[in-house]
N, C-alpha and C positions, 0 to 999 in steps of 0.2 A: 379319311383314311378307312380303308376297307378292313373289316374284322375278319380274322382267320381263326380256325380252330387251334387251340393250344396244343402243342405237341406233348405227348406223354412225358417227355423228359422234363418239361417245365410245369407239370402239375404238382401242386403242394403235396398231395397224397403219395407221390412217388419220390419225395425228398427224404433221404435217410437222415440228413442233418436236422431237418425240421422235426421228424419223429423223435429223435434223440433229445432235441431241445424241449419239445413239449412234454416228453416223459420226465425229463429232469425237473421241469416246473411242477409237474404233478407229484413227483416224489417229495419235493421241498414242501408242498402243501401237506402231504401225508406226515412228514416229520414235525411240522410246526406245532401242533398241540402238545406233543411230547417234549419238544425243546422249550416251549413256553414254560412248562412246569419246572424246568431246571434253569431257566433264565438265560438261555443261549440262542443265538441265531444259528442258522445252518452253517454258515462259514466259521463261526466261532466253535461250533461243535466239531467240525473237521480239524481245526487247529488242535483242539483238546484231544481228539483221537490220536493224532500224531504224537503229541507229548505224552499221553498215557503209555503209548507203545515205546517211544524212544527215550523218555525221561528228560532228555535235554538235547537241544539242537540249535544250530545257528539259524538266523533269519533266512539265509540263503538255502540251507538244507530244507527248511520248512517250506519255502517257496517252491523248491524243486519237487517236493513230495506232493504238494497241492496244486501244482501248475499255476502258481500265482506270482506276480512280480512284487517287488518290495513296495512299490507305490500303493498297491492294493492291500498288502499284508500289514504295513506299518500302522495305519489307523485301526485295523482290526486288533492288532496286538496291544495298542494303547488302551483300547476299550476293555480288553481282557485283564490288563494290568490294573486299570482303574477299578475293576470289579474285584480285585484281590485274588485272581485265579492264577496269574503267571508273574514271573520276574523276568525283567530284561536287564542284562548286565553285559558290559564290555568284557571281552576275553582278556585275561591277563597275559596270555601268550601273543595275541595279535589284537590290538585295540581297534582294528578295522572291523572285527567280527563282533556281532551282538549275539549273546547266548540267551536262549529262551528256556526257562524251566518252570515247573509247576510249584505253586505254594501248597501248603497243607490244605487250604480251602479248595484248590484245584484238584488235588488228589482225592479229597473227600467227595467231590462231585462225580467221580467215576462210579461210585456205588449207586448213585441215582440214575446214571445214564446206561448202566449195564443192560437194562431191559429193552432199550430202544431198538437195537438191531433185530431182535426177535419180533418186536411189534411191527417193524417194517417188513420183515419176511412174511408175516401173517397178512399184512396189508396188500402185498402183491398177489396173493392167492396162487402162488406158484408152489409146486411140490418141491421138496428138498433137492431132488435131482434136477428139476427145471431151473431152480435158482442157481445151483452150482454151474450148470451148463451155460446159462445166460451170462453169469458173471465172468466165466472164462472167455466167452465170445467178446464181451465188451472190453475186457483187459487186452485181448489180442488186437481189437480194433483201435483202442487207444494207443497202444504201442506203435502200430502201423501209421496212424495219423500223425503221432508225435515225431516219428522218424521222418515222414514226408515233410513236415513243417521244418524240422531241423535241417534237412538237406536243402530245402528251398531258401533258407536264410543264410546259407554258406556261400 
């Protein structure tokens, strides 16, 4: 088979999805030493952030907030419960729903985690304006891609 020059569309350096993927992996590495100090994985940290904000939510609401399905979320929640950070309880109004809330230990962990976002902002070496602008662009991109995926599955 004869070799041909790769078209620019198929070059790795021109793939937005790869750049986002690689950036995400690098961010996770940047988080890791700080999360190790408080005993959380990156995924567990995201769950805790949602719970610190909302105080209580269903597994479904948590999955929607984090773009995770229940098959991914359930083992994660079991580990957080085993660590004594969350409670999982069936809703009294609708037993099909599982409510997730924080224990006192989970709430206390918030004071140890409060410095992490600032350390991540420093780690990016972005100015405050650059950070806000980039965050806005990624939120917009996420909304568009999510909308496209939702439309494609209908």
